[in-house]
Each structure stands twice: as C-alpha cells, then as structure tokens.
mmCIF file of the N, C-alpha and C atoms, coordinates in Angstrom:
data_MODEL
# 
_entry.id   MODEL 
# 
loop_
_atom_site.group_PDB 
_atom_site.id 
_atom_site.type_symbol 
_atom_site.label_atom_id 
_atom_site.label_alt_id 
_atom_site.label_comp_id 
_atom_site.label_asym_id 
_atom_site.label_entity_id 
_atom_site.label_seq_id 
_atom_site.pdbx_PDB_ins_code 
_atom_site.Cartn_x 
_atom_site.Cartn_y 
_atom_site.Cartn_z 
_atom_site.occupancy 
_atom_site.B_iso_or_equiv 
_atom_site.pdbx_formal_charge 
_atom_site.auth_seq_id 
_atom_site.auth_comp_id 
_atom_site.auth_asym_id 
_atom_site.auth_atom_id 
_atom_site.pdbx_PDB_model_num 
ATOM 1   N N  . MET A 1 1  ? 27.747  -17.462 75.005 1.00 0.00 ? 1  MET A N  1 
ATOM 2   C CA . MET A 1 1  ? 26.943  -17.646 73.840 1.00 0.00 ? 1  MET A CA 1 
ATOM 3   C C  . MET A 1 1  ? 27.844  -18.004 72.678 1.00 0.00 ? 1  MET A C  1 
ATOM 4   N N  . TRP A 1 2  ? 27.436  -18.938 71.830 1.00 0.00 ? 2  TRP A N  1 
ATOM 5   C CA . TRP A 1 2  ? 28.232  -19.368 70.680 1.00 0.00 ? 2  TRP A CA 1 
ATOM 6   C C  . TRP A 1 2  ? 28.236  -18.374 69.603 1.00 0.00 ? 2  TRP A C  1 
ATOM 7   N N  . GLN A 1 3  ? 29.394  -18.124 69.011 1.00 0.00 ? 3  GLN A N  1 
ATOM 8   C CA . GLN A 1 3  ? 29.454  -17.104 67.914 1.00 0.00 ? 3  GLN A CA 1 
ATOM 9   C C  . GLN A 1 3  ? 29.904  -17.823 66.668 1.00 0.00 ? 3  GLN A C  1 
ATOM 10  N N  . ASP A 1 4  ? 29.221  -17.538 65.579 1.00 0.00 ? 4  ASP A N  1 
ATOM 11  C CA . ASP A 1 4  ? 29.571  -18.151 64.304 1.00 0.00 ? 4  ASP A CA 1 
ATOM 12  C C  . ASP A 1 4  ? 30.749  -17.382 63.711 1.00 0.00 ? 4  ASP A C  1 
ATOM 13  N N  . PRO A 1 5  ? 31.823  -18.077 63.343 1.00 0.00 ? 5  PRO A N  1 
ATOM 14  C CA . PRO A 1 5  ? 32.992  -17.359 62.816 1.00 0.00 ? 5  PRO A CA 1 
ATOM 15  C C  . PRO A 1 5  ? 32.718  -16.697 61.459 1.00 0.00 ? 5  PRO A C  1 
ATOM 16  N N  . ILE A 1 6  ? 31.827  -17.280 60.672 1.00 0.00 ? 6  ILE A N  1 
ATOM 17  C CA . ILE A 1 6  ? 31.505  -16.702 59.362 1.00 0.00 ? 6  ILE A CA 1 
ATOM 18  C C  . ILE A 1 6  ? 30.766  -15.381 59.571 1.00 0.00 ? 6  ILE A C  1 
ATOM 19  N N  . VAL A 1 7  ? 29.799  -15.356 60.503 1.00 0.00 ? 7  VAL A N  1 
ATOM 20  C CA . VAL A 1 7  ? 29.080  -14.114 60.810 1.00 0.00 ? 7  VAL A CA 1 
ATOM 21  C C  . VAL A 1 7  ? 30.053  -13.058 61.377 1.00 0.00 ? 7  VAL A C  1 
ATOM 22  N N  . GLU A 1 8  ? 30.960  -13.480 62.222 1.00 0.00 ? 8  GLU A N  1 
ATOM 23  C CA . GLU A 1 8  ? 31.918  -12.496 62.785 1.00 0.00 ? 8  GLU A CA 1 
ATOM 24  C C  . GLU A 1 8  ? 32.819  -11.913 61.704 1.00 0.00 ? 8  GLU A C  1 
ATOM 25  N N  . GLU A 1 9  ? 33.262  -12.777 60.758 1.00 0.00 ? 9  GLU A N  1 
ATOM 26  C CA . GLU A 1 9  ? 34.098  -12.328 59.668 1.00 0.00 ? 9  GLU A CA 1 
ATOM 27  C C  . GLU A 1 9  ? 33.310  -11.327 58.774 1.00 0.00 ? 9  GLU A C  1 
ATOM 28  N N  . THR A 1 10 ? 32.071  -11.687 58.471 1.00 0.00 ? 10 THR A N  1 
ATOM 29  C CA . THR A 1 10 ? 31.220  -10.813 57.651 1.00 0.00 ? 10 THR A CA 1 
ATOM 30  C C  . THR A 1 10 ? 31.010  -9.454  58.315 1.00 0.00 ? 10 THR A C  1 
ATOM 31  N N  . ARG A 1 11 ? 30.732  -9.471  59.571 1.00 0.00 ? 11 ARG A N  1 
ATOM 32  C CA . ARG A 1 11 ? 30.545  -8.193  60.301 1.00 0.00 ? 11 ARG A CA 1 
ATOM 33  C C  . ARG A 1 11 ? 31.816  -7.386  60.357 1.00 0.00 ? 11 ARG A C  1 
ATOM 34  N N  . ALA A 1 12 ? 32.947  -8.033  60.482 1.00 0.00 ? 12 ALA A N  1 
ATOM 35  C CA . ALA A 1 12 ? 34.212  -7.289  60.465 1.00 0.00 ? 12 ALA A CA 1 
ATOM 36  C C  . ALA A 1 12 ? 34.492  -6.643  59.122 1.00 0.00 ? 12 ALA A C  1 
ATOM 37  N N  . LEU A 1 13 ? 34.223  -7.390  58.070 1.00 0.00 ? 13 LEU A N  1 
ATOM 38  C CA . LEU A 1 13 ? 34.405  -6.858  56.720 1.00 0.00 ? 13 LEU A CA 1 
ATOM 39  C C  . LEU A 1 13 ? 33.467  -5.718  56.448 1.00 0.00 ? 13 LEU A C  1 
ATOM 40  N N  . ARG A 1 14 ? 32.214  -5.846  56.928 1.00 0.00 ? 14 ARG A N  1 
ATOM 41  C CA . ARG A 1 14 ? 31.216  -4.785  56.772 1.00 0.00 ? 14 ARG A CA 1 
ATOM 42  C C  . ARG A 1 14 ? 31.691  -3.506  57.539 1.00 0.00 ? 14 ARG A C  1 
ATOM 43  N N  . GLU A 1 15 ? 32.227  -3.753  58.686 1.00 0.00 ? 15 GLU A N  1 
ATOM 44  C CA . GLU A 1 15 ? 32.753  -2.569  59.489 1.00 0.00 ? 15 GLU A CA 1 
ATOM 45  C C  . GLU A 1 15 ? 33.893  -1.901  58.775 1.00 0.00 ? 15 GLU A C  1 
ATOM 46  N N  . GLN A 1 16 ? 34.832  -2.689  58.216 1.00 0.00 ? 16 GLN A N  1 
ATOM 47  C CA . GLN A 1 16 ? 35.995  -2.159  57.455 1.00 0.00 ? 16 GLN A CA 1 
ATOM 48  C C  . GLN A 1 16 ? 35.468  -1.303  56.293 1.00 0.00 ? 16 GLN A C  1 
ATOM 49  N N  . TYR A 1 17 ? 34.554  -1.870  55.520 1.00 0.00 ? 17 TYR A N  1 
ATOM 50  C CA . TYR A 1 17 ? 34.023  -1.156  54.368 1.00 0.00 ? 17 TYR A CA 1 
ATOM 51  C C  . TYR A 1 17 ? 33.325  0.139   54.764 1.00 0.00 ? 17 TYR A C  1 
ATOM 52  N N  . ALA A 1 18 ? 32.474  0.066   55.795 1.00 0.00 ? 18 ALA A N  1 
ATOM 53  C CA . ALA A 1 18 ? 31.775  1.288   56.263 1.00 0.00 ? 18 ALA A CA 1 
ATOM 54  C C  . ALA A 1 18 ? 32.717  2.316   56.769 1.00 0.00 ? 18 ALA A C  1 
ATOM 55  N N  . SER A 1 19 ? 33.791  1.892   57.473 1.00 0.00 ? 19 SER A N  1 
ATOM 56  C CA . SER A 1 19 ? 34.712  2.883   58.053 1.00 0.00 ? 19 SER A CA 1 
ATOM 57  C C  . SER A 1 19 ? 35.505  3.621   56.936 1.00 0.00 ? 19 SER A C  1 
ATOM 58  N N  . ARG A 1 20 ? 35.674  2.969   55.783 1.00 0.00 ? 20 ARG A N  1 
ATOM 59  C CA . ARG A 1 20 ? 36.285  3.677   54.663 1.00 0.00 ? 20 ARG A CA 1 
ATOM 60  C C  . ARG A 1 20 ? 35.526  4.918   54.194 1.00 0.00 ? 20 ARG A C  1 
ATOM 61  N N  . PHE A 1 21 ? 34.247  4.924   54.495 1.00 0.00 ? 21 PHE A N  1 
ATOM 62  C CA . PHE A 1 21 ? 33.354  6.057   54.103 1.00 0.00 ? 21 PHE A CA 1 
ATOM 63  C C  . PHE A 1 21 ? 32.808  6.789   55.343 1.00 0.00 ? 21 PHE A C  1 
ATOM 64  N N  . ASN A 1 22 ? 33.474  6.566   56.472 1.00 0.00 ? 22 ASN A N  1 
ATOM 65  C CA . ASN A 1 22 ? 33.099  7.230   57.735 1.00 0.00 ? 22 ASN A CA 1 
ATOM 66  C C  . ASN A 1 22 ? 31.591  6.930   58.071 1.00 0.00 ? 22 ASN A C  1 
ATOM 67  N N  . HIS A 1 23 ? 31.184  5.737   57.745 1.00 0.00 ? 23 HIS A N  1 
ATOM 68  C CA . HIS A 1 23 ? 29.861  5.214   58.014 1.00 0.00 ? 23 HIS A CA 1 
ATOM 69  C C  . HIS A 1 23 ? 28.759  6.085   57.407 1.00 0.00 ? 23 HIS A C  1 
ATOM 70  N N  . ASP A 1 24 ? 29.074  6.740   56.326 1.00 0.00 ? 24 ASP A N  1 
ATOM 71  C CA . ASP A 1 24 ? 28.128  7.616   55.616 1.00 0.00 ? 24 ASP A CA 1 
ATOM 72  C C  . ASP A 1 24 ? 27.386  6.772   54.584 1.00 0.00 ? 24 ASP A C  1 
ATOM 73  N N  . GLY A 1 25 ? 26.122  6.545   54.845 1.00 0.00 ? 25 GLY A N  1 
ATOM 74  C CA . GLY A 1 25 ? 25.246  5.686   53.998 1.00 0.00 ? 25 GLY A CA 1 
ATOM 75  C C  . GLY A 1 25 ? 25.249  6.162   52.534 1.00 0.00 ? 25 GLY A C  1 
ATOM 76  N N  . ARG A 1 26 ? 25.172  7.472   52.344 1.00 0.00 ? 26 ARG A N  1 
ATOM 77  C CA . ARG A 1 26 ? 25.097  8.026   50.985 1.00 0.00 ? 26 ARG A CA 1 
ATOM 78  C C  . ARG A 1 26 ? 26.387  7.762   50.253 1.00 0.00 ? 26 ARG A C  1 
ATOM 79  N N  . ALA A 1 27 ? 27.505  7.924   50.900 1.00 0.00 ? 27 ALA A N  1 
ATOM 80  C CA . ALA A 1 27 ? 28.828  7.661   50.290 1.00 0.00 ? 27 ALA A CA 1 
ATOM 81  C C  . ALA A 1 27 ? 28.997  6.229   49.987 1.00 0.00 ? 27 ALA A C  1 
ATOM 82  N N  . ILE A 1 28 ? 28.525  5.332   50.850 1.00 0.00 ? 28 ILE A N  1 
ATOM 83  C CA . ILE A 1 28 ? 28.550  3.865   50.588 1.00 0.00 ? 28 ILE A CA 1 
ATOM 84  C C  . ILE A 1 28 ? 27.744  3.557   49.397 1.00 0.00 ? 28 ILE A C  1 
ATOM 85  N N  . PHE A 1 29 ? 26.562  4.104   49.286 1.00 0.00 ? 29 PHE A N  1 
ATOM 86  C CA . PHE A 1 29 ? 25.681  3.862   48.166 1.00 0.00 ? 29 PHE A CA 1 
ATOM 87  C C  . PHE A 1 29 ? 26.338  4.337   46.894 1.00 0.00 ? 29 PHE A C  1 
ATOM 88  N N  . GLU A 1 30 ? 26.908  5.531   46.879 1.00 0.00 ? 30 GLU A N  1 
ATOM 89  C CA . GLU A 1 30 ? 27.508  6.060   45.694 1.00 0.00 ? 30 GLU A CA 1 
ATOM 90  C C  . GLU A 1 30 ? 28.683  5.183   45.298 1.00 0.00 ? 30 GLU A C  1 
ATOM 91  N N  . ASP A 1 31 ? 29.441  4.640   46.247 1.00 0.00 ? 31 ASP A N  1 
ATOM 92  C CA . ASP A 1 31 ? 30.500  3.718   45.888 1.00 0.00 ? 31 ASP A CA 1 
ATOM 93  C C  . ASP A 1 31 ? 29.970  2.461   45.237 1.00 0.00 ? 31 ASP A C  1 
ATOM 94  N N  . ILE A 1 32 ? 28.876  1.938   45.784 1.00 0.00 ? 32 ILE A N  1 
ATOM 95  C CA . ILE A 1 32 ? 28.297  0.750   45.212 1.00 0.00 ? 32 ILE A CA 1 
ATOM 96  C C  . ILE A 1 32 ? 27.852  0.978   43.759 1.00 0.00 ? 32 ILE A C  1 
ATOM 97  N N  . LEU A 1 33 ? 27.181  2.138   43.493 1.00 0.00 ? 33 LEU A N  1 
ATOM 98  C CA . LEU A 1 33 ? 26.804  2.463   42.162 1.00 0.00 ? 33 LEU A CA 1 
ATOM 99  C C  . LEU A 1 33 ? 27.997  2.634   41.269 1.00 0.00 ? 33 LEU A C  1 
ATOM 100 N N  . ARG A 1 34 ? 29.097  3.237   41.709 1.00 0.00 ? 34 ARG A N  1 
ATOM 101 C CA . ARG A 1 34 ? 30.284  3.414   40.932 1.00 0.00 ? 34 ARG A CA 1 
ATOM 102 C C  . ARG A 1 34 ? 30.882  2.035   40.602 1.00 0.00 ? 34 ARG A C  1 
ATOM 103 N N  . ARG A 1 35 ? 30.965  1.170   41.555 1.00 0.00 ? 35 ARG A N  1 
ATOM 104 C CA . ARG A 1 35 ? 31.565  -0.191  41.344 1.00 0.00 ? 35 ARG A CA 1 
ATOM 105 C C  . ARG A 1 35 ? 30.648  -0.980  40.400 1.00 0.00 ? 35 ARG A C  1 
ATOM 106 N N  . GLN A 1 36 ? 29.341  -0.797  40.528 1.00 0.00 ? 36 GLN A N  1 
ATOM 107 C CA . GLN A 1 36 ? 28.413  -1.490  39.670 1.00 0.00 ? 36 GLN A CA 1 
ATOM 108 C C  . GLN A 1 36 ? 28.591  -1.060  38.201 1.00 0.00 ? 36 GLN A C  1 
ATOM 109 N N  . ALA A 1 37 ? 28.721  0.275   37.974 1.00 0.00 ? 37 ALA A N  1 
ATOM 110 C CA . ALA A 1 37 ? 28.922  0.794   36.619 1.00 0.00 ? 37 ALA A CA 1 
ATOM 111 C C  . ALA A 1 37 ? 30.288  0.319   36.057 1.00 0.00 ? 37 ALA A C  1 
ATOM 112 N N  . ALA A 1 38 ? 31.315  0.272   36.909 1.00 0.00 ? 38 ALA A N  1 
ATOM 113 C CA . ALA A 1 38 ? 32.619  -0.114  36.442 1.00 0.00 ? 38 ALA A CA 1 
ATOM 114 C C  . ALA A 1 38 ? 32.766  -1.603  36.156 1.00 0.00 ? 38 ALA A C  1 
ATOM 115 N N  . SER A 1 39 ? 31.803  -2.427  36.634 1.00 0.00 ? 39 SER A N  1 
ATOM 116 C CA . SER A 1 39 ? 31.922  -3.850  36.470 1.00 0.00 ? 39 SER A CA 1 
ATOM 117 C C  . SER A 1 39 ? 31.744  -4.290  35.024 1.00 0.00 ? 39 SER A C  1 
ATOM 118 N N  . GLY A 1 40 ? 31.032  -3.469  34.246 1.00 0.00 ? 40 GLY A N  1 
ATOM 119 C CA . GLY A 1 40 ? 30.822  -3.885  32.862 1.00 0.00 ? 40 GLY A CA 1 
ATOM 120 C C  . GLY A 1 40 ? 29.749  -4.899  32.703 1.00 0.00 ? 40 GLY A C  1 
ATOM 121 N N  . ARG A 1 41 ? 29.133  -5.368  33.720 1.00 0.00 ? 41 ARG A N  1 
ATOM 122 C CA . ARG A 1 41 ? 28.062  -6.371  33.613 1.00 0.00 ? 41 ARG A CA 1 
ATOM 123 C C  . ARG A 1 41 ? 26.737  -5.710  33.184 1.00 0.00 ? 41 ARG A C  1 
ATOM 124 N N  . LYS A 1 42 ? 25.964  -6.403  32.400 1.00 0.00 ? 42 LYS A N  1 
ATOM 125 C CA . LYS A 1 42 ? 24.648  -5.934  32.020 1.00 0.00 ? 42 LYS A CA 1 
ATOM 126 C C  . LYS A 1 42 ? 23.709  -6.065  33.206 1.00 0.00 ? 42 LYS A C  1 
ATOM 127 N N  . LEU A 1 43 ? 23.044  -4.935  33.571 1.00 0.00 ? 43 LEU A N  1 
ATOM 128 C CA . LEU A 1 43 ? 22.125  -4.971  34.690 1.00 0.00 ? 43 LEU A CA 1 
ATOM 129 C C  . LEU A 1 43 ? 20.703  -4.918  34.140 1.00 0.00 ? 43 LEU A C  1 
ATOM 130 N N  . VAL A 1 44 ? 19.831  -5.606  34.864 1.00 0.00 ? 44 VAL A N  1 
ATOM 131 C CA . VAL A 1 44 ? 18.423  -5.689  34.414 1.00 0.00 ? 44 VAL A CA 1 
ATOM 132 C C  . VAL A 1 44 ? 17.570  -4.975  35.502 1.00 0.00 ? 44 VAL A C  1 
ATOM 133 N N  . THR A 1 45 ? 16.710  -4.146  35.058 1.00 0.00 ? 45 THR A N  1 
ATOM 134 C CA . THR A 1 45 ? 15.781  -3.475  35.912 1.00 0.00 ? 45 THR A CA 1 
ATOM 135 C C  . THR A 1 45 ? 14.356  -3.870  35.528 1.00 0.00 ? 45 THR A C  1 
ATOM 136 N N  . PHE A 1 46 ? 13.642  -4.400  36.441 1.00 0.00 ? 46 PHE A N  1 
ATOM 137 C CA . PHE A 1 46 ? 12.303  -4.763  36.165 1.00 0.00 ? 46 PHE A CA 1 
ATOM 138 C C  . PHE A 1 46 ? 11.326  -3.688  36.596 1.00 0.00 ? 46 PHE A C  1 
ATOM 139 N N  . PRO A 1 47 ? 10.208  -3.526  35.867 1.00 0.00 ? 47 PRO A N  1 
ATOM 140 C CA . PRO A 1 47 ? 9.187   -2.534  36.260 1.00 0.00 ? 47 PRO A CA 1 
ATOM 141 C C  . PRO A 1 47 ? 8.586   -2.971  37.629 1.00 0.00 ? 47 PRO A C  1 
ATOM 142 N N  . PRO A 1 48 ? 8.115   -1.986  38.380 1.00 0.00 ? 48 PRO A N  1 
ATOM 143 C CA . PRO A 1 48 ? 7.484   -2.347  39.652 1.00 0.00 ? 48 PRO A CA 1 
ATOM 144 C C  . PRO A 1 48 ? 6.256   -3.164  39.431 1.00 0.00 ? 48 PRO A C  1 
ATOM 145 N N  . ARG A 1 49 ? 6.032   -4.143  40.303 1.00 0.00 ? 49 ARG A N  1 
ATOM 146 C CA . ARG A 1 49 ? 4.836   -5.009  40.266 1.00 0.00 ? 49 ARG A CA 1 
ATOM 147 C C  . ARG A 1 49 ? 3.655   -4.293  40.903 1.00 0.00 ? 49 ARG A C  1 
ATOM 148 N N  . GLN A 1 50 ? 2.472   -4.605  40.375 1.00 0.00 ? 50 GLN A N  1 
ATOM 149 C CA . GLN A 1 50 ? 1.278   -4.036  40.976 1.00 0.00 ? 50 GLN A CA 1 
ATOM 150 C C  . GLN A 1 50 ? 0.973   -4.780  42.237 1.00 0.00 ? 50 GLN A C  1 
ATOM 151 N N  . PRO A 1 51 ? 0.517   -4.106  43.306 1.00 0.00 ? 51 PRO A N  1 
ATOM 152 C CA . PRO A 1 51 ? 0.168   -4.832  44.514 1.00 0.00 ? 51 PRO A CA 1 
ATOM 153 C C  . PRO A 1 51 ? -1.017  -5.670  44.319 1.00 0.00 ? 51 PRO A C  1 
ATOM 154 N N  . ILE A 1 52 ? -1.104  -6.735  45.108 1.00 0.00 ? 52 ILE A N  1 
ATOM 155 C CA . ILE A 1 52 ? -2.245  -7.670  45.050 1.00 0.00 ? 52 ILE A CA 1 
ATOM 156 C C  . ILE A 1 52 ? -3.389  -7.047  45.939 1.00 0.00 ? 52 ILE A C  1 
ATOM 157 N N  . GLN A 1 53 ? -4.538  -6.964  45.365 1.00 0.00 ? 53 GLN A N  1 
ATOM 158 C CA . GLN A 1 53 ? -5.732  -6.481  46.148 1.00 0.00 ? 53 GLN A CA 1 
ATOM 159 C C  . GLN A 1 53 ? -6.125  -7.527  47.175 1.00 0.00 ? 53 GLN A C  1 
ATOM 160 N N  . THR A 1 54 ? -6.334  -7.113  48.387 1.00 0.00 ? 54 THR A N  1 
ATOM 161 C CA . THR A 1 54 ? -6.787  -8.071  49.395 1.00 0.00 ? 54 THR A CA 1 
ATOM 162 C C  . THR A 1 54 ? -8.043  -7.564  50.039 1.00 0.00 ? 54 THR A C  1 
ATOM 163 N N  . SER A 1 55 ? -8.782  -8.436  50.585 1.00 0.00 ? 55 SER A N  1 
ATOM 164 C CA . SER A 1 55 ? -9.987  -8.089  51.324 1.00 0.00 ? 55 SER A CA 1 
ATOM 165 C C  . SER A 1 55 ? -10.069 -8.984  52.572 1.00 0.00 ? 55 SER A C  1 
ATOM 166 N N  . VAL A 1 56 ? -10.675 -8.398  53.587 1.00 0.00 ? 56 VAL A N  1 
ATOM 167 C CA . VAL A 1 56 ? -10.827 -9.179  54.875 1.00 0.00 ? 56 VAL A CA 1 
ATOM 168 C C  . VAL A 1 56 ? -12.327 -9.385  55.093 1.00 0.00 ? 56 VAL A C  1 
ATOM 169 N N  . ASP A 1 57 ? -12.697 -10.665 55.257 1.00 0.00 ? 57 ASP A N  1 
ATOM 170 C CA . ASP A 1 57 ? -14.061 -11.032 55.567 1.00 0.00 ? 57 ASP A CA 1 
ATOM 171 C C  . ASP A 1 57 ? -14.252 -10.995 57.043 1.00 0.00 ? 57 ASP A C  1 
ATOM 172 N N  . PRO A 1 58 ? -14.956 -10.034 57.610 1.00 0.00 ? 58 PRO A N  1 
ATOM 173 C CA . PRO A 1 58 ? -15.056 -9.938  59.087 1.00 0.00 ? 58 PRO A CA 1 
ATOM 174 C C  . PRO A 1 58 ? -15.785 -11.087 59.699 1.00 0.00 ? 58 PRO A C  1 
ATOM 175 N N  . GLN A 1 59 ? -16.636 -11.794 58.984 1.00 0.00 ? 59 GLN A N  1 
ATOM 176 C CA . GLN A 1 59 ? -17.342 -12.960 59.528 1.00 0.00 ? 59 GLN A CA 1 
ATOM 177 C C  . GLN A 1 59 ? -16.445 -14.137 59.707 1.00 0.00 ? 59 GLN A C  1 
ATOM 178 N N  . GLN A 1 60 ? -15.497 -14.353 58.795 1.00 0.00 ? 60 GLN A N  1 
ATOM 179 C CA . GLN A 1 60 ? -14.634 -15.542 58.871 1.00 0.00 ? 60 GLN A CA 1 
ATOM 180 C C  . GLN A 1 60 ? -13.255 -15.196 59.373 1.00 0.00 ? 60 GLN A C  1 
ATOM 181 N N  . GLN A 1 61 ? -12.922 -13.894 59.455 1.00 0.00 ? 61 GLN A N  1 
ATOM 182 C CA . GLN A 1 61 ? -11.585 -13.463 59.904 1.00 0.00 ? 61 GLN A CA 1 
ATOM 183 C C  . GLN A 1 61 ? -10.532 -14.074 59.023 1.00 0.00 ? 61 GLN A C  1 
ATOM 184 N N  . THR A 1 62 ? -10.699 -14.080 57.717 1.00 0.00 ? 62 THR A N  1 
ATOM 185 C CA . THR A 1 62 ? -9.742  -14.605 56.827 1.00 0.00 ? 62 THR A CA 1 
ATOM 186 C C  . THR A 1 62 ? -9.340  -13.534 55.830 1.00 0.00 ? 62 THR A C  1 
ATOM 187 N N  . VAL A 1 63 ? -8.186  -13.588 55.290 1.00 0.00 ? 63 VAL A N  1 
ATOM 188 C CA . VAL A 1 63 ? -7.678  -12.629 54.283 1.00 0.00 ? 63 VAL A CA 1 
ATOM 189 C C  . VAL A 1 63 ? -7.696  -13.339 52.974 1.00 0.00 ? 63 VAL A C  1 
ATOM 190 N N  . LYS A 1 64 ? -8.333  -12.814 51.957 1.00 0.00 ? 64 LYS A N  1 
ATOM 191 C CA . LYS A 1 64 ? -8.389  -13.390 50.647 1.00 0.00 ? 64 LYS A CA 1 
ATOM 192 C C  . LYS A 1 64 ? -7.668  -12.460 49.694 1.00 0.00 ? 64 LYS A C  1 
ATOM 193 N N  . THR A 1 65 ? -6.829  -13.023 48.861 1.00 0.00 ? 65 THR A N  1 
ATOM 194 C CA . THR A 1 65 ? -6.141  -12.270 47.844 1.00 0.00 ? 65 THR A CA 1 
ATOM 195 C C  . THR A 1 65 ? -6.913  -12.263 46.565 1.00 0.00 ? 65 THR A C  1 
ATOM 196 N N  . GLY A 1 66 ? -6.689  -11.269 45.754 1.00 0.00 ? 66 GLY A N  1 
ATOM 197 C CA . GLY A 1 66 ? -7.375  -11.171 44.494 1.00 0.00 ? 66 GLY A CA 1 
ATOM 198 C C  . GLY A 1 66 ? -6.803  -12.100 43.436 1.00 0.00 ? 66 GLY A C  1 
ATOM 199 N N  . GLU A 1 67 ? -5.654  -12.650 43.606 1.00 0.00 ? 67 GLU A N  1 
ATOM 200 C CA . GLU A 1 67 ? -4.979  -13.501 42.640 1.00 0.00 ? 67 GLU A CA 1 
ATOM 201 C C  . GLU A 1 67 ? -5.359  -14.946 42.693 1.00 0.00 ? 67 GLU A C  1 
ATOM 202 N N  . SER A 1 68 ? -5.532  -15.473 43.902 1.00 0.00 ? 68 SER A N  1 
ATOM 203 C CA . SER A 1 68 ? -5.762  -16.907 44.039 1.00 0.00 ? 68 SER A CA 1 
ATOM 204 C C  . SER A 1 68 ? -6.930  -17.125 45.011 1.00 0.00 ? 68 SER A C  1 
ATOM 205 N N  . PRO A 1 69 ? -8.082  -17.600 44.550 1.00 0.00 ? 69 PRO A N  1 
ATOM 206 C CA . PRO A 1 69 ? -9.208  -17.737 45.433 1.00 0.00 ? 69 PRO A CA 1 
ATOM 207 C C  . PRO A 1 69 ? -8.972  -18.834 46.469 1.00 0.00 ? 69 PRO A C  1 
ATOM 208 N N  . THR A 1 70 ? -7.979  -19.694 46.292 1.00 0.00 ? 70 THR A N  1 
ATOM 209 C CA . THR A 1 70 ? -7.685  -20.737 47.259 1.00 0.00 ? 70 THR A CA 1 
ATOM 210 C C  . THR A 1 70 ? -6.778  -20.289 48.359 1.00 0.00 ? 70 THR A C  1 
ATOM 211 N N  . ALA A 1 71 ? -6.103  -19.158 48.172 1.00 0.00 ? 71 ALA A N  1 
ATOM 212 C CA . ALA A 1 71 ? -5.130  -18.722 49.141 1.00 0.00 ? 71 ALA A CA 1 
ATOM 213 C C  . ALA A 1 71 ? -5.819  -17.872 50.207 1.00 0.00 ? 71 ALA A C  1 
ATOM 214 N N  . SER A 1 72 ? -5.981  -18.434 51.384 1.00 0.00 ? 72 SER A N  1 
ATOM 215 C CA . SER A 1 72 ? -6.526  -17.676 52.513 1.00 0.00 ? 72 SER A CA 1 
ATOM 216 C C  . SER A 1 72 ? -5.794  -18.003 53.755 1.00 0.00 ? 72 SER A C  1 
ATOM 217 N N  . ILE A 1 73 ? -5.753  -17.112 54.674 1.00 0.00 ? 73 ILE A N  1 
ATOM 218 C CA . ILE A 1 73 ? -5.103  -17.298 55.936 1.00 0.00 ? 73 ILE A CA 1 
ATOM 219 C C  . ILE A 1 73 ? -6.148  -17.299 57.006 1.00 0.00 ? 73 ILE A C  1 
ATOM 220 N N  . ALA A 1 74 ? -6.267  -18.360 57.772 1.00 0.00 ? 74 ALA A N  1 
ATOM 221 C CA . ALA A 1 74 ? -7.283  -18.469 58.792 1.00 0.00 ? 74 ALA A CA 1 
ATOM 222 C C  . ALA A 1 74 ? -6.776  -18.037 60.123 1.00 0.00 ? 74 ALA A C  1 
# 
C-alpha cells in the first residue's frame, strides 16, 4: 500500500508531541492553551450559532430546513 510521506511526517510529529505529555489529552490541551496565550495574538471567539430547525415530510421523504425553502434533500 502506498504511503504519503507528508502524512507519515505529520503522524510522527504528532506522536513526538503527544509523547512529551505521556499521551495525556488534558496536558496536551493545557499546553495548547498556554502556547496560545503566550503567542500574543488577538483571538476571536464567536457566540454559538442557533441550530436550524428542520422538519421531515413523511409523504415526500424530504428534509426541509427552516432557513431556505429551496434546500431539500430527496
């Protein structure tokens, strides 16, 4: 099976980074937050978006969204 060298390099780097924290997801996340704060870049946080209301018409078996009357999946 063909292996992409870029994917292999990315996986190796990910493994190195994770092993620095003994593969502890919480420690990795805390490091990301620390590095983010130390970067000095302005970060933007958007408010959560409201979900789109959907309805299913059992006669036509289509899903219609509340936002666009033309958007339906047959």
